[in-house]
Residue frames relative to the residue before (quaternion, step in Angstrom):
aa qw qx qy qz dx dy dz
M 1.0000 0.0000 0.0000 0.0000 0.00 0.00 0.00
T 0.4051 -0.6914 0.5434 0.2502 3.67 -0.97 0.96
H 0.6027 -0.5863 0.4257 0.3344 3.35 -1.36 0.60
E 0.5907 0.5977 -0.3523 0.4120 3.53 1.09 -0.57
R 0.5982 0.5412 -0.3698 0.4610 3.67 1.18 -0.56
L 0.7111 0.4619 -0.2704 0.4560 3.62 1.15 -0.39
T 0.7695 0.3190 -0.1602 0.5296 3.48 1.32 -0.22
T 0.6785 0.4676 -0.2857 0.4892 3.56 1.07 0.20
G 0.7468 0.3451 -0.2699 0.5003 3.59 -0.59 1.31
V 0.6158 -0.5488 0.4189 0.3797 3.34 -1.27 -0.51
F 0.0830 -0.7796 0.6190 -0.0461 3.52 -0.96 1.16
P 0.1970 -0.7975 0.5409 0.1808 3.50 -0.21 1.13
A 0.3833 -0.6623 0.5858 0.2671 3.66 -1.18 0.83
M 0.2738 -0.8400 0.4472 0.1394 3.57 -0.02 1.19
V 0.4341 -0.6444 0.5552 0.2966 3.62 -1.18 0.56
T 0.3462 -0.6651 0.6057 0.2662 3.50 -1.25 0.19
P 0.2625 -0.7540 0.5764 0.1744 3.79 -0.37 1.11
F 0.1134 -0.7641 0.6304 0.0768 3.49 -1.22 0.72
T 0.5083 -0.5664 0.5307 0.3730 3.59 -1.27 0.35
E 0.7194 -0.4100 0.3520 0.4364 3.56 -1.40 0.04
S 0.6447 0.5347 -0.2605 0.4802 3.62 1.21 -0.78
G 0.4644 -0.6869 0.4219 0.3668 3.60 1.33 -0.57
A 0.3914 0.6542 -0.4792 0.4348 3.50 1.17 0.70
I 0.5318 -0.5772 0.4460 0.4302 3.65 -1.04 0.52
D 0.2849 -0.6790 0.6464 0.1997 3.49 -1.32 0.70
H 0.0936 -0.8023 0.5803 0.1036 3.64 0.10 1.13
D 0.5616 0.5202 -0.4839 0.4240 3.83 0.79 -0.04
A 0.6876 0.4563 -0.2945 0.4819 3.67 0.79 -0.80
L 0.5570 0.5901 -0.3709 0.4517 3.52 1.14 -0.62
A 0.7368 0.4220 -0.2300 0.4755 3.52 0.63 -1.31
A 0.6159 0.5124 -0.3908 0.4532 3.72 0.87 -0.48
E 0.6551 0.5204 -0.3103 0.4515 3.58 1.00 -0.71
A 0.6255 0.5170 -0.3273 0.4841 3.55 1.07 -0.87
S 0.7138 0.4445 -0.2724 0.4676 3.64 0.83 -0.93
R 0.5878 0.5602 -0.3709 0.4506 3.63 1.13 -0.47
L 0.7428 0.4199 -0.2505 0.4573 3.47 0.83 -1.17
E 0.5035 0.5583 -0.4322 0.4980 3.72 1.08 -0.23
A 0.7426 0.4283 -0.2934 0.4231 3.53 0.49 -1.15
A 0.6818 0.5084 -0.3370 0.4038 3.52 1.00 -0.43
G 0.6175 -0.6270 0.2663 0.3933 3.49 1.52 0.27
V 0.3805 0.6937 -0.5375 0.2918 3.70 1.04 0.33
D 0.5820 -0.6532 0.4278 0.2272 3.52 -1.36 0.52
G 0.7486 -0.1824 0.0839 0.6319 3.56 1.31 -0.28
L 0.4003 -0.7029 0.5584 0.1840 3.51 -1.43 0.24
V 0.1680 -0.7823 0.5971 0.0567 3.54 -1.10 0.83
P 0.0032 -0.7957 0.6057 -0.0082 3.73 -0.10 1.18
V 0.8537 0.2706 -0.2132 0.3906 3.35 -1.51 0.30
G 0.3658 0.6455 -0.5393 0.3984 3.52 0.93 0.99
S 0.7970 -0.2122 0.2661 0.4989 3.49 -1.50 -0.49
T 0.7185 0.4627 -0.2994 0.4242 3.50 0.68 -1.01
G 0.6562 0.5246 -0.2558 0.4783 3.51 1.24 -0.69
E 0.3616 -0.7432 0.4460 0.3434 3.69 1.35 0.18
S 0.0094 0.8270 -0.5527 0.1019 3.58 0.93 1.08
A 0.6442 0.5353 -0.3665 0.4051 3.76 0.96 -0.64
T 0.7308 0.3415 -0.2459 0.5375 3.70 1.02 -0.46
L 0.5810 0.5584 -0.4367 0.4000 3.72 0.95 0.51
S 0.4552 -0.6816 0.4911 0.2949 3.58 -0.94 0.65
H 0.6807 -0.4553 0.3230 0.4744 3.55 -1.12 0.25
D 0.6540 0.5345 -0.2976 0.4451 3.59 0.80 -1.08
E 0.6354 0.5218 -0.3095 0.4777 3.62 1.01 -0.94
H 0.5730 0.5475 -0.3726 0.4827 3.69 0.89 -0.85
V 0.7544 0.4231 -0.2508 0.4347 3.59 0.56 -0.98
E 0.6567 0.4723 -0.3351 0.4831 3.63 1.06 -0.56
V 0.6103 0.5454 -0.3613 0.4466 3.55 0.98 -0.59
V 0.6310 0.5422 -0.2852 0.4761 3.61 1.11 -0.84
E 0.6663 0.5049 -0.2898 0.4660 3.35 0.88 -1.02
T 0.6805 0.4935 -0.3190 0.4378 3.64 0.75 -0.90
V 0.6602 0.4729 -0.3673 0.4534 3.63 0.92 -0.73
I 0.6489 0.5415 -0.3127 0.4335 3.61 0.91 -0.86
E 0.6725 0.4512 -0.2978 0.5055 3.60 0.94 -0.75
A 0.6421 0.5400 -0.3238 0.4374 3.82 1.16 -0.36
V 0.7407 0.4052 -0.2514 0.4734 3.53 1.01 -0.66
D 0.4697 -0.6855 0.5000 0.2438 3.54 -1.41 0.18
D 0.8494 -0.0376 0.1359 0.5085 3.47 0.70 -1.21
V 0.5806 0.5164 -0.4359 0.4540 3.71 1.13 0.58
P 0.5733 -0.6308 0.4453 0.2742 3.41 -1.17 0.83
V 0.1485 -0.7732 0.6088 0.0968 3.67 -0.95 0.68
I 0.1881 -0.7671 0.6132 -0.0117 3.27 -0.97 1.58
A 0.2671 -0.8126 0.5065 0.1086 3.52 -0.52 1.27
G 0.3673 -0.6720 0.5798 0.2780 3.57 -0.91 0.63
S 0.1419 0.8056 -0.5655 0.1055 3.79 -0.68 0.88
G 0.3110 0.7487 -0.5067 0.2932 3.58 1.16 0.71
S 0.0777 0.7486 -0.6580 0.0241 3.49 -1.36 0.37
N 0.5191 -0.6133 0.4909 0.3368 3.43 -1.40 0.44
N 0.6189 0.4778 -0.3174 0.5366 3.70 1.33 0.05
T 0.3948 -0.7243 0.4727 0.3100 3.79 -0.38 0.94
R 0.6593 0.5265 -0.3451 0.4111 3.53 0.88 -1.09
E 0.6807 0.4860 -0.3195 0.4454 3.59 0.93 -1.00
A 0.6152 0.5392 -0.3583 0.4499 3.70 0.99 -0.59
I 0.6450 0.4886 -0.3354 0.4825 3.52 1.03 -0.71
D 0.6523 0.5254 -0.3119 0.4486 3.61 0.98 -0.83
L 0.6073 0.5458 -0.2938 0.4969 3.51 1.09 -0.91
S 0.7087 0.4896 -0.2523 0.4409 3.55 0.81 -1.03
V 0.5966 0.5344 -0.3230 0.5042 3.56 1.15 -0.79
G 0.6354 0.5777 -0.2728 0.4337 3.51 0.93 -0.96
A 0.6701 0.4825 -0.2604 0.5003 3.52 0.99 -1.12
K 0.6427 0.5392 -0.3116 0.4462 3.50 0.87 -0.88
A 0.6866 0.4952 -0.2712 0.4581 3.49 0.92 -0.84
A 0.5713 0.5643 -0.3047 0.5122 3.51 1.35 -0.65
G 0.6192 -0.5814 0.3853 0.3607 3.59 0.92 -0.50
A 0.3835 0.7443 -0.4816 0.2589 3.62 1.41 -0.20
D 0.4953 -0.6612 0.5199 0.2173 3.48 -1.35 0.73
G 0.8040 -0.0259 0.0603 0.5910 3.51 1.17 -0.82
L 0.3511 -0.6919 0.5900 0.2233 3.58 -1.26 0.13
L 0.1397 -0.6660 0.7198 0.1371 3.46 -1.64 0.73
L 0.0672 -0.8036 0.5912 -0.0152 3.43 -1.00 1.04
I 0.3415 -0.7309 0.5692 0.1585 3.50 -0.55 1.35
S 0.5324 -0.6060 0.4835 0.3399 3.55 -1.18 0.60
P 0.6211 -0.5518 0.3750 0.4112 3.64 -0.99 0.57
Y 0.2190 -0.7596 0.6081 0.0728 3.54 -0.88 1.13
Y 0.7805 0.3341 -0.2816 0.4471 3.49 -1.44 0.53
N 0.7272 0.4547 -0.2523 0.4482 3.54 0.64 -1.22
R 0.1417 -0.8447 0.5027 0.1171 3.57 1.23 -0.79
P 0.0417 0.8737 -0.4812 0.0579 3.49 0.78 1.16
E 0.5869 -0.5321 0.4996 0.3504 3.70 -1.17 0.61
P 0.6306 -0.5591 0.3607 0.3996 3.66 -1.04 0.36
A 0.6426 0.4746 -0.3742 0.4710 3.62 1.00 -0.46
G 0.6094 0.5024 -0.4034 0.4621 3.74 1.07 -0.55
M 0.6790 0.4764 -0.3793 0.4100 3.69 0.76 -0.93
E 0.6318 0.4925 -0.3783 0.4639 3.58 0.82 -0.86
A 0.6718 0.4798 -0.3690 0.4269 3.72 0.60 -0.58
H 0.6215 0.5607 -0.3441 0.4254 3.55 1.07 -0.68
Y 0.6959 0.4963 -0.2414 0.4594 3.47 1.00 -0.91
R 0.6218 0.5431 -0.2727 0.4940 3.37 1.23 -0.79
A 0.6192 0.5517 -0.3093 0.4655 3.62 1.09 -0.75
V 0.6603 0.4886 -0.2663 0.5043 3.57 0.96 -0.96
A 0.6559 0.5213 -0.2927 0.4608 3.70 0.84 -1.05
D 0.7061 0.5110 -0.2540 0.4194 3.42 0.90 -0.93
A 0.7109 0.4538 -0.1984 0.4993 3.45 1.16 -1.02
V 0.7834 0.2374 -0.1575 0.5524 3.83 0.97 -0.41
D 0.2393 -0.8111 0.5211 0.1153 3.46 -0.59 1.02
L 0.3471 0.6437 -0.5488 0.4049 3.51 0.41 1.47
P 0.5772 -0.5077 0.5285 0.3601 3.45 -1.52 0.36
Q 0.0070 -0.8243 0.5658 0.0190 3.57 -0.80 0.98
I 0.2015 -0.7491 0.6203 0.1160 3.59 -1.17 0.60
V 0.3185 -0.7559 0.5493 0.1595 3.43 -0.76 1.19
Y 0.2165 -0.8141 0.5352 0.0629 3.57 -0.94 0.66
N 0.1308 -0.8078 0.5739 0.0320 3.52 -0.61 1.30
V 0.1698 0.7955 -0.5601 0.1568 3.58 -0.41 1.04
P 0.0835 -0.8735 0.4709 0.0909 3.57 0.56 0.99
G 0.5711 0.5807 -0.4235 0.3966 3.56 1.13 -0.49
R 0.6476 0.4749 -0.2773 0.5275 3.74 1.18 -0.43
T 0.8316 0.3490 -0.1428 0.4078 3.52 0.67 -1.16
G 0.4878 -0.6875 0.4130 0.3446 3.57 1.29 -0.25
R 0.8118 0.2164 -0.1089 0.5313 3.60 1.16 -0.13
S 0.3061 -0.7261 0.5646 0.2455 3.80 -0.63 0.78
M 0.5012 -0.6106 0.5482 0.2747 3.46 -1.30 0.69
A 0.3982 -0.7071 0.5125 0.2805 3.69 -0.64 0.90
V 0.5970 -0.5456 0.4462 0.3832 3.62 -1.21 0.67
E 0.6829 0.5011 -0.3273 0.4189 3.61 0.83 -0.86
T 0.6297 0.4859 -0.3755 0.4758 3.60 1.00 -0.54
T 0.6213 0.5177 -0.3721 0.4556 3.66 0.89 -0.74
V 0.6465 0.5270 -0.3175 0.4512 3.58 0.82 -1.00
A 0.7045 0.4516 -0.3018 0.4567 3.68 0.77 -0.78
L 0.6785 0.4695 -0.3327 0.4567 3.54 1.08 -0.55
A 0.5097 0.6681 -0.3892 0.3773 3.55 1.24 -0.46
G 0.6551 0.5048 -0.3200 0.4622 3.57 1.09 -0.64
H 0.6103 0.5500 -0.4162 0.3895 3.74 0.89 -0.16
P 0.5285 -0.7071 0.3660 0.2945 3.51 -0.73 1.21
N 0.7091 0.4524 -0.2903 0.4563 3.66 1.06 -0.26
I 0.6321 0.4788 -0.3367 0.5077 3.49 1.38 -0.12
V 0.0749 -0.8595 0.5016 -0.0643 3.59 -0.25 1.37
G 0.8552 -0.0071 0.0016 0.5183 3.59 1.13 -0.19
Y 0.3804 -0.7129 0.5801 0.1030 3.41 -1.42 0.64
K 0.2119 -0.7480 0.6239 0.0797 3.50 -0.70 1.15
A 0.1585 -0.8455 0.5089 0.0312 3.54 -0.45 1.28
A 0.1548 0.8086 -0.5465 0.1534 3.56 -0.45 1.29
S 0.3973 0.7596 -0.4426 0.2630 3.40 1.17 0.62
G 0.4485 -0.7120 0.4327 0.3235 3.57 1.37 -0.30
D 0.6383 0.4933 -0.3098 0.5033 3.58 1.27 -0.14
L 0.2543 -0.8148 0.5039 0.1326 3.54 -0.07 1.38
G 0.5913 0.5844 -0.3676 0.4168 3.61 1.12 -0.53
L 0.6575 0.5363 -0.2607 0.4605 3.46 1.07 -0.91
I 0.6369 0.5259 -0.2687 0.4956 3.41 1.15 -0.99
S 0.6693 0.5173 -0.2940 0.4450 3.53 0.82 -0.86
E 0.6076 0.5698 -0.2995 0.4653 3.42 1.13 -0.76
V 0.6169 0.5325 -0.3005 0.4956 3.58 1.02 -1.01
V 0.6441 0.5602 -0.2938 0.4301 3.51 0.79 -0.97
E 0.6996 0.5051 -0.2290 0.4505 3.41 0.98 -1.42
R 0.7407 0.4356 -0.2102 0.4664 3.64 1.00 -0.99
T 0.7186 0.4010 -0.2561 0.5072 3.62 1.06 -0.14
R 0.3222 0.7863 -0.4711 0.2367 3.65 1.18 0.32
G 0.6879 0.4897 -0.2422 0.4778 3.47 1.13 -0.64
E 0.6176 0.5644 -0.2943 0.4619 3.62 1.37 -0.12
D 0.4213 -0.6136 0.5734 0.3425 3.53 -1.21 0.26
F 0.4111 0.6537 -0.4513 0.4473 3.60 0.59 1.47
A 0.1485 -0.8076 0.5705 0.0168 3.42 -1.16 1.01
V 0.3110 -0.7204 0.5867 0.2000 3.61 -1.08 0.46
V 0.0111 0.7664 -0.6423 0.0022 3.62 -0.79 0.87
S 0.5225 -0.6379 0.4770 0.3042 3.55 -1.26 0.76
G 0.1759 -0.7014 0.6870 0.0718 3.56 -1.30 0.93
D 0.7039 0.4189 -0.2679 0.5073 3.66 0.98 0.35
D 0.3681 -0.7684 0.4551 0.2587 3.53 -0.08 1.29
G 0.7080 0.4783 -0.3131 0.4146 3.66 0.70 -0.89
L 0.7581 0.3755 -0.2217 0.4849 3.50 1.15 -0.16
T 0.3280 0.7513 -0.5146 0.2515 3.61 1.38 0.32
L 0.6938 0.4675 -0.3404 0.4291 3.63 0.58 -0.90
P 0.6727 0.4300 -0.3430 0.4950 3.77 0.68 -0.71
I 0.6000 0.5056 -0.4009 0.4729 3.78 0.80 -0.51
M 0.6737 0.5344 -0.2871 0.4221 3.56 0.73 -0.86
T 0.6522 0.4931 -0.3131 0.4831 3.53 1.15 -0.92
V 0.6998 0.4147 -0.3140 0.4896 3.72 0.95 -0.50
G 0.7886 -0.4088 0.1946 0.4161 3.71 1.13 0.08
G 0.4204 0.7134 -0.4372 0.3510 3.40 1.54 0.08
T 0.3222 -0.7755 0.5176 0.1637 3.60 -1.03 0.58
G 0.8473 -0.1312 0.0099 0.5146 3.69 1.05 0.29
T 0.4074 -0.7162 0.5008 0.2651 3.62 -0.91 -0.42
I 0.2518 -0.6447 0.7009 0.1723 3.49 -1.49 0.53
S 0.0608 -0.9137 0.3898 -0.0978 3.33 0.13 1.47
V 0.2708 -0.7242 0.5850 0.2448 3.70 -0.84 0.70
V 0.6130 0.5764 -0.3502 0.4114 3.70 0.89 -0.60
A 0.5801 0.5930 -0.3394 0.4433 3.54 1.20 -0.76
N 0.5148 0.5894 -0.4593 0.4203 3.67 1.08 -0.27
V 0.7923 0.4065 -0.1702 0.4219 3.48 0.77 -1.16
D 0.7931 0.0443 0.0005 0.6075 3.45 1.07 -0.93
P 0.1143 -0.8594 0.4980 0.0181 3.51 0.31 1.34
E 0.6014 0.6083 -0.3057 0.4181 3.47 1.22 -0.63
R 0.7574 0.4291 -0.2411 0.4292 3.34 0.91 -0.92
V 0.5683 0.5491 -0.3363 0.5122 3.49 1.32 -0.79
T 0.6778 0.5108 -0.3152 0.4246 3.72 0.78 -0.74
A 0.6352 0.5232 -0.3193 0.4700 3.43 1.24 -0.88
L 0.6386 0.5722 -0.2738 0.4357 3.51 1.07 -0.87
V 0.6841 0.4331 -0.2660 0.5231 3.58 0.93 -0.81
E 0.6123 0.5369 -0.3329 0.4754 3.64 1.02 -0.66
A 0.6385 0.5177 -0.3234 0.4687 3.55 0.93 -0.84
A 0.6810 0.5004 -0.2595 0.4676 3.50 0.86 -1.19
T 0.6765 0.4649 -0.3294 0.4666 3.60 0.83 -0.73
T 0.7478 0.3804 -0.2885 0.4614 3.74 0.89 -0.46
G 0.5941 -0.6163 0.3603 0.3707 3.39 1.35 0.20
D 0.5012 0.6206 -0.4355 0.4171 3.61 1.20 0.41
I 0.0779 -0.8621 0.5006 0.0044 3.52 0.69 1.30
E 0.5815 0.5602 -0.4125 0.4217 3.68 1.00 -0.53
T 0.6551 0.5467 -0.2635 0.4500 3.47 0.89 -1.05
A 0.6937 0.4699 -0.2629 0.4783 3.50 0.80 -1.20
R 0.6060 0.5895 -0.3186 0.4287 3.56 1.07 -0.81
A 0.6634 0.4953 -0.2778 0.4872 3.53 0.96 -1.05
I 0.6944 0.4665 -0.3094 0.4522 3.51 0.75 -0.83
H 0.5789 0.5445 -0.3714 0.4800 3.56 1.09 -0.75
H 0.7026 0.4158 -0.3299 0.4739 3.78 0.66 -0.70
E 0.6451 0.5325 -0.3595 0.4137 3.56 0.91 -0.61
L 0.6475 0.4944 -0.2642 0.5163 3.56 1.28 -0.61
G 0.4680 0.7312 -0.4419 0.2260 3.55 1.05 -0.42
P 0.6521 0.5267 -0.2955 0.4582 3.56 0.82 -1.02
L 0.6673 0.5117 -0.2627 0.4732 3.61 0.93 -0.88
I 0.5926 0.5554 -0.3157 0.4906 3.44 1.09 -0.85
R 0.6862 0.4852 -0.2668 0.4717 3.48 0.64 -1.21
A 0.6690 0.5529 -0.2900 0.4034 3.67 0.76 -1.06
L 0.7488 0.4283 -0.2134 0.4585 3.54 1.14 -0.97
F 0.7278 0.3202 -0.2627 0.5466 3.54 1.27 0.38
V 0.2365 0.7952 -0.4990 0.2504 3.41 1.03 0.87
E 0.7380 0.0703 -0.0450 0.6696 3.38 1.46 -0.82
S 0.7617 -0.3796 0.2548 0.4591 3.62 -1.28 0.24
N 0.4301 -0.6306 0.5991 0.2415 3.51 -1.01 1.13
P 0.6320 -0.2292 -0.7379 -0.0590 1.44 -2.08 1.64
I 0.1963 0.8066 -0.5449 0.1183 3.72 0.94 0.45
P 0.7804 0.3539 -0.2695 0.4394 3.67 0.60 -1.09
V 0.6076 0.5420 -0.3784 0.4402 3.60 1.11 -0.69
K 0.6638 0.5134 -0.3490 0.4171 3.64 0.84 -0.68
E 0.6426 0.5168 -0.3052 0.4763 3.38 1.27 -0.74
A 0.6489 0.4845 -0.3435 0.4756 3.56 0.97 -0.60
L 0.6149 0.4866 -0.3714 0.4971 3.68 0.91 -0.53
A 0.6536 0.4684 -0.3693 0.4658 3.70 0.92 -0.65
I 0.6217 0.5242 -0.3537 0.4622 3.72 1.07 -0.51
Q 0.6745 0.4887 -0.2738 0.4809 3.43 1.20 -0.61
G 0.3961 -0.7574 0.3781 0.3556 3.50 1.52 -0.22
R 0.4015 0.7015 -0.4722 0.3517 3.60 1.04 0.96
C 0.8051 -0.1273 0.0235 0.5788 3.53 1.01 -0.19
R 0.6425 -0.5213 0.4210 0.3716 3.49 -1.30 0.08
P 0.4913 -0.6879 0.4400 0.3030 3.64 -1.03 0.65
T 0.3585 0.7718 -0.4704 0.2336 3.55 1.38 0.08
L 0.0508 -0.7673 0.6390 0.0169 3.48 -1.04 0.96
R 0.4377 -0.6816 0.4925 0.3183 3.63 -1.08 0.34
S 0.5476 -0.6436 0.4333 0.3133 3.45 -1.03 0.68
P 0.4975 0.0204 -0.8652 -0.0596 1.74 -2.09 1.29
L 0.4783 0.6815 -0.4403 0.3359 3.57 1.41 -0.04
S 0.1612 -0.7705 0.6073 0.1077 3.58 -1.16 0.55
R 0.6545 -0.5409 0.3674 0.3796 3.52 -1.27 0.48
L 0.6327 -0.5730 0.3718 0.3650 3.57 -1.15 0.66
S 0.6014 -0.6213 0.4054 0.2967 3.41 -1.03 0.79
P 0.6124 -0.6233 0.3215 0.3648 3.70 -0.72 0.87
A 0.6455 0.5608 -0.2897 0.4301 3.46 1.04 -0.92
Y 0.6824 0.4693 -0.2683 0.4920 3.46 1.01 -0.99
R 0.6172 0.5588 -0.3747 0.4079 3.52 1.09 -0.66
D 0.5685 0.5895 -0.3142 0.4802 3.68 1.14 -0.84
D 0.6528 0.5419 -0.2682 0.4562 3.51 0.92 -1.09
L 0.6889 0.5227 -0.2389 0.4417 3.47 1.03 -1.25
V 0.5826 0.5149 -0.3645 0.5125 3.64 1.12 -0.90
A 0.6788 0.4974 -0.3559 0.4065 3.67 0.52 -0.98
V 0.6452 0.5222 -0.3279 0.4510 3.64 0.91 -0.83
L 0.6494 0.4802 -0.3341 0.4859 3.67 0.83 -1.02
D 0.6661 0.5050 -0.3282 0.4399 3.65 0.75 -0.69
E 0.6455 0.5233 -0.3285 0.4489 3.55 0.96 -0.79
L 0.7026 0.4172 -0.2401 0.5241 3.50 1.09 -0.91
D 0.4312 -0.7101 0.4681 0.3012 3.70 1.17 0.15
L 0.3294 0.7170 -0.5568 0.2594 3.72 0.98 0.67
E 0.5449 -0.6089 0.4753 0.3263 3.58 -1.04 0.82
R 0.0906 0.7487 -0.6551 0.0455 3.50 -1.10 0.73
S 0.6228 -0.5777 0.3998 0.3442 3.59 -1.22 0.69
P 0.6207 -0.5853 0.3842 0.3528 3.46 -1.09 0.39
């Protein structure tokens, strides 16, 4: 599989459905994977932040990846396998590869807040240990530290590091990463739904998207328009999606997106502690946004 298949287009960051008791609902998970593939997405990303990876055991990580792979026919599966413990990130990555994942998404180490040398060493250790294409993930809002451009540029030269998920909210930084890695076999994808169009205009190749769980058709249409240079259409879809994007981030992800999928009848709104259900006032707003976009929801 070419690296481009893992970094071009729309890749929903999947939720992990749970039963009322908090066990993984593999039937709902498989149904979601199949639905998203049928909607035209380019790949799937289970067990990332949106998949509540922080509260899954190692065995559950592997089980989720296996279920998603078994449910799809022809789209790549990129497994979240990051950790703030390098050894654990390697173990999770080895498990994901054994399960059949096509690539890996690795969040930068959180809580520890490593210096640039430590962050680069962390990513190199995983890339050296596991021979799969890997996407590094900069999301300082969750990790407490932004990955330096110099670190990203250095990592782009590693043969197993093929992409960068940009969720810093800093378009200048993201643009510089694109600019300084143009000579590498390396791509930048949006990790922030509100910035997918701006990121693509400076050279991004797609998105790992939360919103695509709820409205895969519009997100796919936006990215396709941006890819083909139809910026007017892409801009129109961007603004059409604006209320949904805002509604899905009023509380910590994946609280709102899981509520939205429950409203659509696709899974239960169950979350694992310490996450709690969406506030009732925000739920009313979310229902209104789904209705305004004419998105299917259960009676």
